[in-house]
C-alpha positions in Angstrom: 18.0 10.6 57.6 18.6 13.4 58.5 21.8 15.8 59.5 22.7 19.0 60.9 26.4 20.6 60.3 27.7 23.0 62.8 30.8 25.0 61.9 33.4 26.8 63.3 32.0 27.5 67.0 34.0 28.4 69.5 34.5 24.8 71.5 37.5 23.2 71.8 36.9 19.4 69.3 38.3 17.5 72.7 35.8 19.3 75.6 33.3 18.5 72.9 34.0 15.0 72.3 33.5 14.2 75.4 29.8 14.8 75.7 29.5 13.6 71.7 30.3 10.2 72.9 27.6 10.4 75.8 24.7 11.3 73.7 25.6 8.6 70.4 23.0 6.1 69.8 21.0 7.4 72.0 17.1 8.0 71.9 16.7 12.2 71.0 14.5 12.7 73.4 16.5 11.8 76.2 19.7 12.8 74.6 18.5 16.1 74.3 16.7 15.9 78.2 20.5 14.7 79.7 22.1 17.5 78.1 19.9 19.9 79.7 21.4 19.2 82.5 24.9 19.0 82.1 26.7 22.4 83.1 29.5 22.3 79.5 28.9 24.7 77.2 29.4 22.3 74.3 26.1 20.3 75.7 24.3 23.6 75.1 25.6 23.9 71.7 25.4 20.3 71.1 21.6 20.1 72.0 20.9 22.8 69.4 22.6 20.6 66.7 20.2 18.2 67.4 17.4 19.9 67.8 18.4 21.1 64.1 18.9 17.4 62.6 15.7 16.6 64.1 14.2 19.4 62.5 15.5 18.9 59.4 13.7 15.7 59.2 10.3 16.9 60.2 10.7 14.2 62.7 9.5 13.8 66.3 12.4 13.7 69.0 11.3 10.8 70.5 10.6 8.6 67.2 14.2 9.4 65.8 18.2 8.1 68.2 20.7 9.6 67.3 23.5 7.4 64.7 26.2 9.4 64.6 27.9 13.1 66.5 30.6 13.8 65.2 33.4 17.0 66.6 35.6 17.5 63.9 39.0 20.4 64.7 38.1 23.3 62.3 40.4 26.6 62.6 42.6 27.7 65.7 42.1 31.6 65.6 46.0 32.4 67.7 46.0 35.5 69.6 49.4 37.1 71.7 49.4 37.9 75.4 51.7 40.2 76.3 54.4 39.1 79.5 57.7 40.0 81.2 60.2 41.4 79.4 59.2 42.8 76.8 58.0 39.3 74.8 54.7 37.6 74.0 53.3 34.1 74.7 50.6 32.8 72.1 46.7 32.4 72.8 45.0 28.6 71.2 41.2 29.8 70.5 40.0 26.5 69.3 37.0 26.2 66.9 35.2 23.0 65.8 32.4 21.5 63.6 29.8 19.7 64.6 27.9 17.4 62.4 24.7 14.9 63.3 22.8 12.5 62.1 19.6 11.2 62.8 17.4 8.0 61.7 13.9 6.8 62.7 14.5 3.9 65.2 13.3 1.4 62.9 16.2 2.5 60.1 18.3 2.0 62.7 
């Protein structure tokens, strides 16, 4: 089993979890192929993390499955936007931690 962790990436955890649920339990080669054609920003990021997890264990993508793909909430950057009558409103820019674990198909 090998894993890869990407911390403080600028993607909303809610949007990234939708993609993470799609690939969990899939073959890594099939997951990388399906993520390539998804239009989401999170799909490209999760694809790179899966490729890193496969490379960390010295595996080939066709011989492993994704046992766990987890997206956790990280810190939120807070910015200000000027509004009418001299006031301001907050802009929240969320970040997330993405953890991917892969294992050989026989083990899982």
